[in-house]
All heavy atoms as an XYZ file, in Angstrom:
927
protein
N     -20.929      7.268    -14.868
C     -20.140      6.098    -15.185
C     -20.288      5.708    -16.656
O     -19.319      5.290    -17.262
C     -20.606      4.935    -14.308
C     -19.702      4.475    -13.209
S     -18.006      4.922    -13.336
C     -17.390      4.023    -11.997
N     -21.500      5.846    -17.188
C     -21.725      5.479    -18.586
C     -20.905      6.377    -19.502
O     -20.352      5.905    -20.506
C     -23.207      5.590    -18.930
C     -24.072      4.537    -18.259
C     -25.552      4.746    -18.534
O     -25.891      5.456    -19.487
O     -26.346      4.186    -17.781
N     -20.835      7.669    -19.160
C     -20.055      8.606    -19.966
C     -18.584      8.203    -19.962
O     -17.924      8.220    -21.003
C     -20.223     10.026    -19.434
C     -19.451     11.063    -20.208
C     -19.628     12.455    -19.643
C     -18.808     13.452    -20.433
N     -18.919     14.812    -19.900
N     -18.101      7.825    -18.800
C     -16.705      7.421    -18.677
C     -16.427      6.168    -19.499
O     -15.407      6.077    -20.192
C     -16.373      7.185    -17.200
C     -14.914      7.147    -16.809
C     -14.182      8.395    -17.279
C     -14.774      6.989    -15.313
N     -17.328      5.216    -19.472
C     -17.161      3.990    -20.254
C     -17.197      4.290    -21.754
O     -16.436      3.714    -22.529
C     -18.234      2.977    -19.882
C     -18.050      2.379    -18.500
C     -19.205      1.498    -18.069
O     -20.145      1.285    -18.862
O     -19.165      1.014    -16.925
N     -18.091      5.208    -22.163
C     -18.175      5.590    -23.576
C     -16.874      6.260    -24.022
O     -16.357      5.973    -25.117
C     -19.360      6.514    -23.807
N     -16.344      7.139    -23.177
C     -15.082      7.813    -23.502
C     -13.934      6.815    -23.599
O     -13.086      6.914    -24.485
C     -14.761      8.881    -22.457
C     -15.618     10.141    -22.489
C     -15.351     11.004    -21.270
C     -15.371     10.933    -23.769
N     -13.934      5.837    -22.704
C     -12.888      4.817    -22.730
C     -12.975      3.997    -24.022
O     -11.953      3.679    -24.641
C     -13.006      3.913    -21.503
C     -11.823      3.018    -21.309
C     -11.856      2.323    -19.956
O     -12.861      2.350    -19.252
N     -10.759      1.704    -19.586
N     -14.192      3.678    -24.435
C     -14.393      2.927    -25.675
C     -13.918      3.738    -26.881
O     -13.248      3.211    -27.778
C     -15.870      2.567    -25.821
O     -16.094      1.933    -27.046
N     -14.245      5.022    -26.893
C     -13.812      5.899    -27.988
C     -12.291      6.014    -28.020
O     -11.684      6.013    -29.105
C     -14.450      7.280    -27.829
C     -15.948      7.285    -28.047
C     -16.597      8.600    -27.663
O     -15.875      9.609    -27.471
O     -17.833      8.622    -27.538
N     -11.684      6.113    -26.847
C     -10.231      6.189    -26.772
C      -9.596      4.916    -27.322
O      -8.629      4.969    -28.081
C      -9.772      6.428    -25.329
C      -8.270      6.493    -25.102
C      -7.646      7.646    -25.894
C      -7.959      6.638    -23.621
N     -10.164      3.775    -26.987
C      -9.653      2.501    -27.488
C      -9.729      2.444    -29.011
O      -8.798      1.986    -29.673
C     -10.426      1.330    -26.862
C      -9.856     -0.016    -27.197
C      -8.458     -0.239    -26.660
O      -8.073      0.304    -25.623
N      -7.674     -1.042    -27.353
N     -10.834      2.935    -29.581
C     -10.983      2.961    -31.039
C      -9.927      3.851    -31.682
O      -9.368      3.518    -32.733
C     -12.385      3.442    -31.412
C     -13.480      2.443    -31.104
C     -14.873      2.994    -31.359
O     -15.009      4.011    -32.067
O     -15.836      2.400    -30.832
N      -9.648      4.995    -31.054
C      -8.621      5.899    -31.576
C      -7.234      5.248    -31.528
O      -6.442      5.397    -32.453
C      -8.612      7.206    -30.792
C      -9.788      8.147    -31.038
C      -9.785      9.288    -30.028
C      -9.742      8.696    -32.460
N      -6.976      4.527    -30.466
C      -5.679      3.851    -30.344
C      -5.527      2.775    -31.417
O      -4.467      2.641    -32.030
C      -5.502      3.271    -28.916
C      -5.343      4.419    -27.925
C      -4.320      2.310    -28.857
C      -5.400      4.004    -26.471
N      -6.597      2.036    -31.672
C      -6.564      1.014    -32.728
C      -6.346      1.665    -34.091
O      -5.545      1.175    -34.899
C      -7.855      0.174    -32.697
C      -7.871     -0.706    -31.451
C      -7.989     -0.675    -33.965
C      -9.196     -1.386    -31.176
N      -7.032      2.780    -34.336
C      -6.859      3.505    -35.604
C      -5.416      3.976    -35.748
O      -4.828      3.883    -36.843
C      -7.818      4.692    -35.673
N      -4.825      4.453    -34.663
C      -3.433      4.920    -34.680
C      -2.486      3.763    -35.009
O      -1.542      3.916    -35.775
C      -3.091      5.539    -33.314
C      -1.630      5.818    -33.055
C      -1.090      6.901    -33.964
N       0.247      7.306    -33.621
C       1.370      6.728    -34.072
N       1.302      5.687    -34.863
N       2.542      7.194    -33.743
N      -2.758      2.595    -34.446
C      -1.923      1.422    -34.718
C      -2.019      1.011    -36.187
O      -1.016      0.653    -36.800
C      -2.336      0.265    -33.812
C      -1.981      0.480    -32.360
C      -2.593     -0.544    -31.430
O      -3.592     -1.175    -31.747
N      -2.007     -0.700    -30.256
N      -3.219      1.073    -36.761
C      -3.387      0.732    -38.182
C      -2.631      1.716    -39.065
O      -1.988      1.319    -40.046
C      -4.870      0.727    -38.548
C      -5.628     -0.449    -37.981
C      -7.093     -0.396    -38.355
C      -7.857     -1.558    -37.738
N      -9.292     -1.504    -38.055
N      -2.698      2.994    -38.711
C      -1.969      4.004    -39.477
C      -0.462      3.769    -39.393
O       0.246      3.910    -40.387
C      -2.314      5.409    -38.981
C      -3.696      5.926    -39.351
C      -4.030      7.179    -38.550
C      -3.786      6.206    -40.847
N       0.011      3.405    -38.223
C       1.444      3.127    -38.054
C       1.870      1.936    -38.911
O       2.937      1.956    -39.528
C       1.778      2.872    -36.584
C       3.250      2.654    -36.324
C       4.113      3.854    -36.657
O       3.660      5.002    -36.497
O       5.263      3.639    -37.097
N       1.030      0.915    -38.982
C       1.321     -0.252    -39.824
C       1.400      0.174    -41.286
O       2.336     -0.212    -42.006
C       0.244     -1.332    -39.639
O       0.248     -1.746    -38.270
C       0.500     -2.528    -40.537
N       0.433      0.967    -41.735
C       0.449      1.449    -43.119
C       1.690      2.286    -43.391
O       2.311      2.169    -44.459
C      -0.803      2.285    -43.402
C      -2.081      1.496    -43.430
C      -3.297      2.388    -43.585
O      -3.187      3.611    -43.639
N      -4.459      1.768    -43.657
N       2.068      3.121    -42.423
C       3.252      3.950    -42.577
C       4.494      3.087    -42.759
O       5.304      3.320    -43.660
C       3.406      4.874    -41.359
C       4.587      5.782    -41.448
C       4.518      6.965    -42.181
C       5.789      5.468    -40.820
C       5.610      7.805    -42.279
C       6.874      6.300    -40.912
C       6.793      7.477    -41.634
N       4.644      2.073    -41.909
C       5.813      1.198    -41.987
C       5.857      0.431    -43.304
O       6.927      0.275    -43.904
C       5.847      0.226    -40.792
C       6.080      0.903    -39.456
C       7.362      1.704    -39.412
O       8.376      1.342    -39.993
N       7.321      2.829    -38.713
N       4.693     -0.044    -43.758
C       4.637     -0.761    -45.032
C       5.073      0.141    -46.181
O       5.834     -0.274    -47.062
C       3.225     -1.285    -45.283
C       2.833     -2.430    -44.378
C       1.362     -2.798    -44.470
O       0.579     -2.062    -45.118
O       0.985     -3.830    -43.886
N       4.613      1.377    -46.180
C       4.966      2.307    -47.245
C       6.419      2.746    -47.164
O       7.042      3.020    -48.186
C       4.020      3.508    -47.228
C       2.704      3.190    -47.890
O       2.579      3.226    -49.100
N       1.705      2.826    -47.092
N       6.981      2.816    -45.952
C       8.409      3.121    -45.811
C       9.244      2.007    -46.431
O      10.256      2.276    -47.088
C       8.790      3.277    -44.335
C       8.458      4.607    -43.734
C       9.145      5.738    -44.418
C      10.448      6.101    -43.752
N      11.054      7.314    -44.343
N       8.806      0.767    -46.253
C       9.514     -0.373    -46.856
C       9.478     -0.254    -48.378
O      10.495     -0.447    -49.053
C       8.914     -1.711    -46.378
C       9.225     -1.920    -44.891
C       9.440     -2.875    -47.213
C       8.463     -3.056    -44.249
N       8.312      0.074    -48.924
C       8.184      0.244    -50.377
C       9.089      1.376    -50.851
O       9.789      1.250    -51.868
C       6.706      0.515    -50.771
C       6.597      0.891    -52.239
C       5.849     -0.703    -50.466
N       9.120      2.471    -50.111
C       9.971      3.608    -50.473
C      11.448      3.194    -50.496
O      12.180      3.565    -51.422
C       9.750      4.749    -49.468
C      10.456      6.026    -49.830
C      10.245      7.096    -48.773
O      10.430      6.841    -47.587
N       9.856      8.281    -49.209
N      11.865      2.417    -49.514
C      13.255      1.936    -49.478
C      13.553      1.014    -50.667
O      14.637      1.067    -51.243
C      13.540      1.215    -48.159
C      13.524      2.119    -46.941
C      14.566      3.221    -46.996
O      15.702      2.946    -47.412
O      14.218      4.365    -46.639
N      12.593      0.166    -51.004
C      12.773     -0.728    -52.162
C      12.907      0.090    -53.448
O      13.712     -0.240    -54.312
C      11.595     -1.703    -52.270
C      11.566     -2.756    -51.198
C      12.746     -3.717    -51.277
O      13.161     -4.079    -52.395
O      13.248     -4.096    -50.213
N      12.120      1.146    -53.565
C      12.211      2.002    -54.753
C      13.586      2.644    -54.834
O      14.164      2.754    -55.924
C      11.127      3.082    -54.738
C       9.763      2.599    -55.177
C       8.670      3.426    -55.071
C       9.564      1.331    -55.701
C       7.409      2.999    -55.475
C       8.320      0.899    -56.105
C       7.234      1.736    -55.991
N      14.122      3.079    -53.711
C      15.465      3.677    -53.708
C      16.511      2.659    -54.155
O      17.458      3.006    -54.856
C      15.806      4.202    -52.319
C      15.064      5.457    -51.955
C      15.424      5.924    -50.557
C      14.611      7.153    -50.177
N      14.877      7.585    -48.789
N      16.308      1.397    -53.758
C      17.272      0.347    -54.105
C      17.255      0.027    -55.602
O      18.291     -0.350    -56.159
C      16.978     -0.912    -53.288
N      16.105      0.168    -56.243
C      16.025     -0.192    -57.662
C      16.111      1.017    -58.591
O      16.066      0.859    -59.810
C      14.731     -0.991    -57.983
C      13.481     -0.145    -57.761
C      14.684     -2.273    -57.199
C      12.217     -0.767    -58.291
N      16.263      2.195    -58.042
C      16.330      3.407    -58.864
C      17.470      3.294    -59.876
O      18.591      2.949    -59.534
C      16.533      4.640    -57.984
C      16.466      5.931    -58.754
C      16.540      7.131    -57.836
C      16.370      8.386    -58.654
N      16.321      9.580    -57.808
N      17.160      3.554    -61.124
C      18.155      3.520    -62.183
C      18.427      2.136    -62.740
O      19.184      1.993    -63.697
N      17.814      1.091    -62.186
C      18.036     -0.273    -62.669
C      17.137     -0.627    -63.847
O      17.266     -1.691    -64.429
C      17.800     -1.298    -61.555
C      18.884     -1.252    -60.497
O      19.937     -0.678    -60.725
N      18.623     -1.837    -59.360
N      16.199      0.234    -64.150
C      15.225     -0.001    -65.227
C      14.426     -1.287    -65.021
O      14.013     -1.929    -65.980
C      15.907     -0.023    -66.596
C      16.439      1.347    -66.974
O      15.878      2.367    -66.575
N      17.497      1.376    -67.747
N      14.280     -1.689    -63.786
C      13.445     -2.858    -63.505
C      11.985     -2.396    -63.516
O      11.665     -1.301    -63.059
C      13.785     -3.459    -62.148
C      15.154     -4.103    -62.121
C      15.397     -4.799    -60.808
C      16.765     -5.479    -60.858
N      17.066     -6.205    -59.641
N      11.115     -3.241    -64.044
C       9.702     -2.827    -64.117
C       9.053     -2.796    -62.727
O       9.397     -3.566    -61.837
C       9.058     -3.907    -64.982
C       9.960     -5.084    -64.870
C      11.330     -4.556    -64.613
N       8.119     -1.865    -62.596
C       7.323     -1.748    -61.374
C       5.880     -1.988    -61.770
O       5.401     -1.465    -62.785
C       7.480     -0.349    -60.742
C       8.936     -0.122    -60.330
C       6.548     -0.184    -59.547
C       9.222      1.273    -59.849
N       5.200     -2.771    -60.967
C       3.806     -3.091    -61.253
C       2.934     -2.683    -60.076
O       3.352     -2.726    -58.921
C       3.637     -4.592    -61.507
C       4.363     -5.056    -62.743
C       5.651     -5.563    -62.644
C       3.769     -4.970    -63.994
C       6.336     -5.978    -63.776
C       4.447     -5.395    -65.129
C       5.725     -5.893    -65.012
O       6.410     -6.308    -66.127
N       1.708     -2.287    -60.419
C       0.723     -1.912    -59.418
C      -0.463     -2.858    -59.542
O      -0.972     -3.073    -60.645
C       0.277     -0.464    -59.644
C      -0.759      0.023    -58.666
C      -1.119      1.469    -58.942
C      -2.145      1.959    -57.964
N      -2.483      3.363    -58.207
N      -0.896     -3.403    -58.407
C      -2.044     -4.291    -58.403
C      -3.316     -3.446    -58.414
O      -3.578     -2.685    -57.491
C      -2.020     -5.200    -57.169
C      -3.130     -6.243    -57.070
C      -3.052     -7.217    -58.248
C      -3.011     -7.000    -55.756
N      -4.096     -3.578    -59.473
C      -5.337     -2.821    -59.620
C      -6.449     -3.786    -59.988
O      -6.461     -4.348    -61.082
C      -5.200     -1.727    -60.715
O      -4.079     -0.905    -60.414
C      -6.443     -0.883    -60.807
N      -7.367     -3.984    -59.057
C      -8.512     -4.853    -59.326
C      -8.122     -6.268    -59.713
O      -8.743     -6.860    -60.588
N      -7.089     -6.795    -59.103
C      -6.675     -8.162    -59.389
C      -5.768     -8.290    -60.607
O      -5.420     -9.393    -61.016
N      -5.386     -7.167    -61.214
C      -4.528     -7.178    -62.398
C      -3.274     -6.365    -62.102
O      -3.346     -5.271    -61.546
C      -5.270     -6.556    -63.614
C      -4.369     -6.509    -64.835
C      -6.557     -7.295    -63.900
N      -2.119     -6.908    -62.476
C      -0.870     -6.171    -62.332
C      -0.654     -5.298    -63.564
O      -0.582     -5.794    -64.683
C       0.308     -7.132    -62.167
C       0.416     -7.830    -60.827
C       1.537     -8.869    -60.870
C       0.674     -6.834    -59.711
N      -0.556     -3.990    -63.329
C      -0.349     -3.035    -64.412
C       1.015     -2.375    -64.265
O       1.414     -2.014    -63.151
C      -1.430     -1.963    -64.387
C      -2.874     -2.450    -64.547
C      -3.843     -1.294    -64.341
C      -3.065     -3.067    -65.914
N       1.743     -2.207    -65.368
C       3.051     -1.549    -65.279
C       2.889     -0.065    -64.935
O       1.938      0.588    -65.360
C       3.641     -1.728    -66.676
C       2.477     -1.995    -67.561
C       1.412     -2.609    -66.733
N       3.831      0.432    -64.119
C       3.816      1.832    -63.701
C       5.229      2.381    -63.847
O       6.215      1.683    -63.571
C       3.360      1.954    -62.224
C       3.342      3.397    -61.778
C       2.016      1.316    -62.004
N       5.344      3.627    -64.282
C       6.651      4.280    -64.388
C       7.232      4.487    -62.990
O       6.503      4.732    -62.031
C       6.515      5.636    -65.088
C       6.081      5.550    -66.531
C       7.130      4.880    -67.400
O       8.340      5.122    -67.182
O       6.736      4.112    -68.301
N       8.548      4.399    -62.895
C       9.221      4.533    -61.608
C       8.852      5.846    -60.920
O       8.498      5.857    -59.742
C      10.741      4.446    -61.787
C      11.492      4.760    -60.515
C      11.707      3.780    -59.566
C      11.942      6.057    -60.249
C      12.370      4.068    -58.378
C      12.596      6.351    -59.072
C      12.803      5.361    -58.136
O      13.443      5.662    -56.967
N       8.970      6.953    -61.633
C       8.715      8.266    -61.031
C       7.283      8.380    -60.502
O       7.058      8.890    -59.408
C       9.002      9.397    -62.033
C      10.469      9.633    -62.279
C      11.256      9.953    -61.015
O      10.772     10.720    -60.165
O      12.366      9.414    -60.876
N       6.334      7.893    -61.282
C       4.931      7.944    -60.858
C       4.718      7.125    -59.578
O       4.080      7.584    -58.624
C       4.017      7.417    -61.968
C       2.554      7.416    -61.593
C       1.684      6.769    -62.663
O       2.157      6.526    -63.791
O       0.505      6.512    -62.347
N       5.274      5.935    -59.560
C       5.118      5.063    -58.392
C       5.809      5.674    -57.169
O       5.251      5.659    -56.067
C       5.695      3.681    -58.692
N       6.979      6.217    -57.356
C       7.726      6.818    -56.259
C       6.997      8.033    -55.687
O       6.890      8.184    -54.465
C       9.114      7.218    -56.747
O       9.863      7.778    -55.702
N       6.486      8.874    -56.560
C       5.733     10.061    -56.117
C       4.477      9.640    -55.365
O       4.125     10.236    -54.333
C       5.391     10.975    -57.324
C       4.363     12.028    -56.943
C       6.653     11.627    -57.857
N       3.801      8.613    -55.861
C       2.588      8.136    -55.184
C       2.890      7.641    -53.770
O       2.137      7.921    -52.832
C       1.909      7.026    -55.994
C       1.191      7.553    -57.206
O       0.879      8.735    -57.301
N       0.938      6.680    -58.163
N       3.990      6.917    -53.609
C       4.362      6.426    -52.280
C       4.728      7.589    -51.367
O       4.320      7.633    -50.196
C       5.506      5.396    -52.368
C       6.056      5.071    -50.988
C       5.021      4.131    -53.057
N       5.464      8.562    -51.893
C       5.826      9.734    -51.086
C       4.579     10.493    -50.622
O       4.477     10.897    -49.459
C       6.734     10.676    -51.875
C       8.120     10.089    -52.117
O       8.491      9.113    -51.413
O       8.818     10.596    -53.011
N       3.625     10.659    -51.530
C       2.379     11.346    -51.175
C       1.589     10.546    -50.136
O       1.004     11.111    -49.222
C       1.520     11.586    -52.410
C       2.033     12.678    -53.313
C       1.127     12.888    -54.504
C       1.665     13.961    -55.412
N       0.818     14.173    -56.599
N       1.573      9.229    -50.308
C       0.877      8.373    -49.354
C       1.509      8.502    -47.970
O       0.809      8.580    -46.962
C       0.912      6.923    -49.837
C      -0.232      6.097    -49.310
C      -0.319      4.724    -49.932
N      -0.172      4.698    -51.369
C       0.634      3.881    -52.040
N       1.365      2.990    -51.399
N       0.716      3.927    -53.345
N       2.833      8.545    -47.907
C       3.527      8.703    -46.628
C       3.198     10.052    -45.984
O       2.983     10.129    -44.768
C       5.039      8.553    -46.805
C       5.536      7.126    -46.960
C       6.982      7.102    -47.439
C       5.391      6.367    -45.653
N       3.132     11.101    -46.787
C       2.754     12.417    -46.263
C       1.333     12.381    -45.695
O       1.078     12.905    -44.608
C       2.829     13.479    -47.366
C       4.220     13.858    -47.774
C       4.231     14.840    -48.935
O       3.296     15.647    -49.048
O       5.184     14.785    -49.734
N       0.420     11.774    -46.442
C      -0.971     11.681    -46.002
C      -1.077     10.893    -44.700
O      -1.747     11.320    -43.749
C      -1.830     11.025    -47.088
C      -3.237     10.753    -46.650
C      -4.169     11.774    -46.598
C      -3.630      9.474    -46.271
C      -5.469     11.531    -46.182
C      -4.925      9.222    -45.855
C      -5.855     10.249    -45.805
N      -0.405      9.750    -44.637
C      -0.461      8.908    -43.441
C       0.136      9.647    -42.239
O      -0.404      9.591    -41.131
C       0.232      7.555    -43.668
C      -0.551      6.734    -44.701
C       0.364      6.771    -42.369
C       0.182      5.502    -45.203
N       1.226     10.363    -42.456
C       1.848     11.138    -41.381
C       0.873     12.178    -40.838
O       0.736     12.339    -39.624
C       3.135     11.820    -41.878
O       4.052     10.817    -42.322
C       3.777     12.655    -40.791
N       0.171     12.860    -41.724
C      -0.826     13.851    -41.309
C      -1.946     13.190    -40.524
O      -2.386     13.703    -39.487
C      -1.403     14.580    -42.542
O      -0.335     15.218    -43.247
C      -2.429     15.621    -42.145
N      -2.396     12.029    -40.983
C      -3.463     11.308    -40.289
C      -3.016     10.828    -38.908
O      -3.791     10.852    -37.953
C      -3.956     10.133    -41.129
C      -4.710     10.542    -42.380
C      -5.948     11.365    -42.084
O      -6.793     10.911    -41.286
O      -6.069     12.479    -42.630
N      -1.765     10.411    -38.808
C      -1.215      9.989    -37.506
C      -1.220     11.172    -36.545
O      -1.617     11.038    -35.376
C       0.191      9.384    -37.656
C       0.107      7.990    -38.301
C       0.903      9.308    -36.307
C       1.451      7.380    -38.654
N      -0.790     12.331    -37.022
C      -0.766     13.531    -36.173
C      -2.172     13.894    -35.701
O      -2.375     14.225    -34.523
C      -0.132     14.697    -36.923
C       1.358     14.528    -37.141
C       1.947     15.523    -38.115
O       1.186     16.373    -38.664
O       3.158     15.468    -38.347
N      -3.151     13.823    -36.611
C      -4.540     14.098    -36.230
C      -5.023     13.099    -35.189
O      -5.681     13.466    -34.215
C      -5.462     14.032    -37.458
C      -5.316     15.165    -38.430
C      -6.263     14.945    -39.605
C      -6.046     15.920    -40.718
N      -6.915     15.629    -41.888
N      -4.708     11.852    -35.409
C      -5.132     10.788    -34.499
C      -4.510     10.984    -33.119
O      -5.191     10.825    -32.094
C      -4.762      9.438    -35.090
S      -5.601      8.055    -34.313
N      -3.239     11.334    -33.075
C      -2.574     11.567    -31.796
C      -3.211     12.741    -31.055
O      -3.376     12.691    -29.837
C      -1.078     11.794    -32.010
C      -0.345     10.514    -32.361
C       1.117     10.722    -32.691
O       1.545     11.882    -32.911
O       1.837      9.709    -32.753
N      -3.576     13.787    -31.800
C      -4.240     14.931    -31.174
C      -5.611     14.517    -30.629
O      -5.997     14.909    -29.529
C      -4.396     16.084    -32.177
C      -4.971     17.332    -31.548
C      -4.139     17.848    -30.387
O      -2.918     17.923    -30.463
N      -4.783     18.204    -29.298
N      -6.330     13.701    -31.386
C      -7.632     13.207    -30.919
C      -7.481     12.344    -29.670
O      -8.330     12.402    -28.770
C      -8.340     12.421    -32.021
C      -8.832     13.297    -33.146
O      -9.009     14.499    -32.977
N      -9.040     12.707    -34.310
N      -6.420     11.555    -29.621
C      -6.160     10.726    -28.437
C      -5.911     11.612    -27.221
O      -6.477     11.376    -26.146
C      -4.980      9.759    -28.684
C      -5.410      8.652    -29.660
C      -4.468      9.158    -27.378
C      -4.273      7.777    -30.158
N      -5.096     12.650    -27.386
C      -4.820     13.571    -26.284
C      -6.103     14.250    -25.806
O      -6.336     14.380    -24.602
C      -3.786     14.614    -26.701
C      -2.388     14.075    -26.831
C      -1.426     15.142    -27.289
C      -0.047     14.556    -27.531
N       0.884     15.553    -28.066
N      -6.924     14.676    -26.747
C      -8.192     15.325    -26.409
C      -9.101     14.369    -25.651
O      -9.706     14.738    -24.632
C      -8.897     15.830    -27.691
O      -8.038     16.761    -28.354
C     -10.225     16.481    -27.373
N      -9.185     13.138    -26.126
C     -10.055     12.144    -25.483
C      -9.532     11.808    -24.088
O     -10.328     11.631    -23.153
C     -10.128     10.885    -26.349
C     -11.254      9.963    -26.036
C     -12.623     10.609    -26.196
C     -12.938     10.992    -27.613
N     -14.265     11.581    -27.777
N      -8.217     11.741    -23.914
C      -7.649     11.483    -22.592
C      -7.999     12.618    -21.624
O      -8.326     12.374    -20.464
C      -6.133     11.299    -22.687
C      -5.730      9.986    -23.306
C      -4.240      9.878    -23.571
O      -3.551     10.878    -23.794
N      -3.724      8.654    -23.566
N      -7.935     13.859    -22.118
C      -8.298     15.006    -21.282
C      -9.782     14.947    -20.905
O     -10.147     15.238    -19.756
C      -7.983     16.307    -22.011
N     -10.624     14.565    -21.860
C     -12.055     14.417    -21.571
C     -12.287     13.346    -20.508
O     -13.140     13.519    -19.628
C     -12.825     14.049    -22.842
C     -12.986     15.174    -23.838
C     -13.710     14.726    -25.099
O     -14.575     13.833    -25.018
O     -13.387     15.263    -26.165
N     -11.544     12.250    -20.610
C     -11.682     11.176    -19.620
C     -11.266     11.653    -18.231
O     -11.945     11.358    -17.240
C     -10.850      9.958    -20.017
C     -11.495      9.087    -21.052
S     -10.559      7.577    -21.341
C     -10.646      6.798    -19.746
N     -10.166     12.387    -18.149
C      -9.721     12.894    -16.857
C     -10.759     13.834    -16.254
O     -11.041     13.778    -15.055
C      -8.366     13.592    -16.991
C      -7.226     12.630    -17.224
C      -5.900     13.331    -17.423
O      -5.842     14.533    -17.667
N      -4.813     12.568    -17.342
N     -11.332     14.689    -17.096
C     -12.364     15.612    -16.628
C     -13.588     14.835    -16.155
O     -14.147     15.145    -15.100
C     -12.757     16.577    -17.756
C     -13.776     17.598    -17.346
C     -14.127     18.538    -18.479
C     -15.211     19.498    -18.045
N     -15.698     20.315    -19.145
N     -13.993     13.818    -16.903
C     -15.155     13.006    -16.522
C     -14.894     12.265    -15.214
O     -15.796     12.147    -14.380
C     -15.507     12.033    -17.639
N     -13.676     11.781    -15.027
C     -13.337     11.098    -13.779
C     -13.409     12.070    -12.601
O     -13.952     11.737    -11.546
C     -11.933     10.483    -13.875
C     -11.866      9.260    -14.745
C     -10.438      8.779    -14.971
O      -9.481      9.543    -14.884
N     -10.295      7.500    -15.289
N     -12.872     13.268    -12.801
C     -12.921     14.275    -11.736
C     -14.359     14.648    -11.405
O     -14.720     14.795    -10.233
C     -12.154     15.538    -12.159
O     -10.805     15.238    -12.346
N     -15.185     14.812    -12.443
C     -16.588     15.147    -12.226
C     -17.319     14.023    -11.502
O     -18.165     14.281    -10.646
C     -17.276     15.454    -13.554
C     -16.841     16.756    -14.173
C     -17.386     16.970    -15.582
O     -18.032     16.048    -16.130
O     -17.148     18.053    -16.134
N     -16.993     12.791    -11.832
C     -17.638     11.648    -11.185
C     -17.299     11.614     -9.699
O     -18.170     11.368     -8.856
C     -17.226     10.344    -11.855
N     -16.060     11.900     -9.384
C     -15.640     11.917     -7.978
C     -16.296     13.079     -7.243
O     -16.806     12.933     -6.130
C     -14.100     11.986     -7.870
C     -13.498     10.673     -8.370
C     -13.655     12.293     -6.453
C     -12.001     10.706     -8.553
N     -16.327     14.245     -7.898
C     -16.903     15.438     -7.270
C     -18.413     15.323     -7.089
O     -18.983     15.938     -6.192
C     -16.571     16.675     -8.101
N     -19.059     14.541     -7.934
C     -20.514     14.445     -7.872
C     -21.013     13.527     -6.762
O     -22.198     13.500     -6.461
C     -21.081     13.978     -9.205
O     -20.788     12.611     -9.405
N     -20.125     12.784     -6.161
C     -20.524     11.916     -5.053
C     -21.035     12.792     -3.916
O     -20.427     13.778     -3.561
C     -19.352     11.064     -4.557
C     -18.792     10.116     -5.562
C     -19.618      8.871     -5.626
C     -18.948      7.868     -6.562
N     -19.861      6.915     -7.066
N     -22.159     12.420     -3.375
C     -22.718     13.174     -2.264
C     -22.474     12.406     -0.972
O     -22.722     11.211     -0.892
C     -24.217     13.399     -2.475
C     -24.510     14.283     -3.663
C     -25.993     14.515     -3.847
O     -26.798     14.061     -3.060
N     -26.334     15.230     -4.890
N     -22.008     13.133     -0.010
C     -21.686     12.530      1.272
C     -22.665     13.037      2.328
O     -23.076     14.184      2.308
C     -20.250     12.872      1.679
C     -19.246     12.306      0.732
C     -18.765     12.891     -0.390
C     -18.650     11.019      0.797
N     -17.889     12.070     -1.040
C     -17.788     10.897     -0.308
C     -18.728      9.952      1.686
C     -17.032      9.765     -0.561
C     -17.974      8.834      1.438
C     -17.129      8.742      0.324
N     -23.003     12.178      3.219
C     -23.916     12.561      4.298
C     -23.335     12.113      5.630
O     -22.693     11.084      5.732
C     -25.284     11.921      4.080
N     -23.596     12.909      6.634
C     -23.132     12.585      7.980
C     -24.371     12.317      8.834
O     -25.264     13.148      8.951
C     -22.338     13.760      8.538
S     -21.782     13.500     10.220
N     -24.438     11.134      9.440
C     -25.612     10.764     10.223
C     -25.413     10.940     11.729
O     -26.319     11.300     12.440
C     -26.033      9.318      9.912
C     -26.655      9.186      8.553
C     -25.932      8.656      7.501
C     -27.952      9.602      8.327
C     -26.505      8.543      6.245
C     -28.532      9.492      7.082
C     -27.806      8.955      6.030
N     -24.221     10.670     12.179
C     -24.024     10.728     13.626
C     -22.985     11.768     14.038
O     -22.525     11.784     15.171
C     -23.631      9.354     14.167
C     -22.327      8.831     13.590
O     -21.673      9.575     12.823
O     -21.964      7.687     13.892
N     -22.616     12.636     13.130
C     -21.639     13.669     13.457
C     -20.211     13.197     13.314
O     -19.287     13.999     13.447
N     -19.979     11.929     13.062
C     -18.621     11.388     12.964
C     -18.402     10.633     11.662
O     -17.330     10.702     11.073
C     -18.351     10.433     14.125
C     -18.416     11.039     15.472
C     -18.187      9.964     16.510
C     -18.615     10.464     17.884
N     -18.618      9.410     18.861
N     -19.414      9.896     11.221
C     -19.263      8.979     10.101
C     -19.894      9.567      8.841
O     -21.051      9.979      8.869
C     -19.914      7.624     10.411
O     -19.411      7.149     11.653
C     -19.631      6.622      9.314
N     -19.123      9.583      7.761
C     -19.643     10.043      6.478
C     -19.861      8.831      5.573
O     -19.021      7.939      5.523
C     -18.642     11.009      5.809
C     -18.581     12.345      6.467
C     -17.688     12.576      7.498
C     -19.411     13.366      6.061
C     -17.616     13.805      8.109
C     -19.350     14.598      6.676
C     -18.438     14.822      7.699
N     -20.973      8.827      4.899
C     -21.214      7.758      3.929
C     -21.615      8.380      2.607
O     -22.175      9.476      2.558
C     -22.331      6.779      4.411
C     -23.662      7.512      4.570
C     -21.950      6.088      5.681
C     -24.845      6.577      4.674
N     -21.300      7.681      1.538
C     -21.662      8.130      0.198
C     -23.094      7.718     -0.065
O     -23.461      6.568      0.110
C     -20.731      7.498     -0.831
S     -21.109      7.972     -2.526
N     -23.934      8.697     -0.481
C     -25.333      8.364     -0.738
C     -25.625      8.256     -2.231
O     -26.750      8.169     -2.644
C     -26.294      9.354     -0.046
C     -26.013     10.780     -0.498
C     -26.208      9.221      1.447
C     -26.986     11.800      0.025
N     -24.613      8.300     -3.054
C     -24.795      8.116     -4.505
C     -24.423      6.718     -4.872
O     -23.472      6.168     -4.649
C     -23.940      9.098     -5.299
C     -24.703     10.343     -5.641
O     -25.745     10.602     -5.082
N     -24.153     11.114     -6.547
């Protein structure tokens, strides 16, 4: 039972991590769309670095967002694979827990679990 609870806790952590990655992905998609809207307008782009807004070239900022989206997508895929693996481990642990129950027959008719 402890193993099953530990696996469930790990699965929950993976799901939370996946949700955070999805939030980051959506935020960066919004930034990417904003960059497309201002392309060619020569409007300044600023990056917040250590509490200071620093000017950044459009191409540099756009490439950085694209790379960030690629990285987040890869991390989401890894996380989803880890979730699938953890779910399979949980199913196996549940099956093992059920199979490990020992049954005894006392009167030839009634079976009781002795675990």
